[in-house]
KOLVOFI-494351 format. One line per 10 residues: for each residue x, y, z of C-alpha. Coordinates in steps of 0.5 Angstrom, whole numbers. Example, Ala and Ser with C-alpha at 12.3 -4.5 7.8 and 13.67 -1.06 7.14 Angstrom:
2
25 -9 16 | 27 -2 14 $
END
This chain:
57
131 433 -30 | 129 440 -32 | 124 443 -27 | 118 446 -31 | 114 452 -28 | 107 453 -30 | 105 460 -29 | 101 464 -33 | 105 470 -32 | 108 474 -39 $
115 473 -40 | 116 480 -39 | 114 480 -32 | 118 474 -30 | 124 477 -33 | 123 483 -29 | 122 479 -23 | 129 476 -25 | 132 482 -26 | 130 485 -19 $
132 479 -15 | 139 479 -19 | 140 486 -17 | 137 485 -10 | 142 479 -9 | 148 483 -12 | 147 490 -8 | 143 488 -2 | 145 481 0 | 152 480 -2 $
154 487 1 | 150 485 8 | 153 478 8 | 160 481 7 | 159 486 13 | 156 481 17 | 162 476 16 | 168 481 17 | 164 485 23 | 163 478 27 $
170 476 26 | 172 483 28 | 168 482 34 | 171 475 36 | 178 478 35 | 176 483 40 | 173 479 45 | 179 474 45 | 184 480 46 | 179 482 52 $
180 475 55 | 187 473 53 | 190 480 53 | 193 484 47 | 198 481 42 | 205 482 44 | 211 484 40 $
END
């Protein structure tokens, strides 16, 4: 079932808002999420190595 949004906003305003949301997600949220994931993994490895010791070769 398609969702209909009944607004009185002109289509140009809606398109501009959609572009803003797209650019915000692309250039702010996605990179921030990637940095947070990689940083969390690095922190987890660092803490693990403090407890278990460095890797042996």
